[in-house]
C-alpha positions, 0 to 999 in steps of 0.5 A: 513495462509491467511495473509501470503498468501496475503503478498506472492501475494503482493510481487510476483505481484510487482516483476512480474510487475517490471520484465516483464516491458520492459520499464524503469520508467525513460523513461516516465516522468509521471511514474517517477513522480508517482514512486518518489511520491510512494517512498516518501509516503512509506518512511513517515510512516516508518520514522513516526513509527521509522522503526517499521512496519509490512508487515503482516495485524496483530497487533503486541505486543507493537503496537501503533495506529498512527493517526497523520502525514500522517495517519491523511489523509489516513489509509494505506499509505504504501499500497498506495505506493505499488500501485503507484509503480506498476502503475508507471510500468503500465504507463511506459509499458502499456501491458495488462498482466502488468495491469492484474497483477496490478489489482490482486495486487489491489484486494490483497491489498484491502483484506489485508486492510480489514483483517488489519482493522478488527484486528485494530478494535479488538485491538483499539476500537478507530480505528472505529472512526478514520476509519470513519474520515479518508480516506483509500487510497486517501486523501479526496476521498477514 
């Protein structure tokens, strides 16, 4: 129940940010660069996993633990991508409401990552070591 709710909050938050933004990300060069980076960061794991991705923080049957490619540097590139898409709209149209919804998205994704990591540790004992040697969202920082 909670994982599904987190996915709903994630999508509703992101859609809300896009809809209430009065400015296009193309109106601000920084927003456009961040948005483009977000798309690239989001596509890499999709391609790396041959389109076998799961939007829910649950381990699926026949799931493999991937620790190479982009996953060598960060454990959650797709969550980073979602956050970067959101922040590109915050930068393009820095309204307090948009920032607040982005912060809700940030908190939501952190909860989702926590649940996902618990499930990965249960399924893949080696995930604990991988988690200790890799950053969560930002390479070399966090």
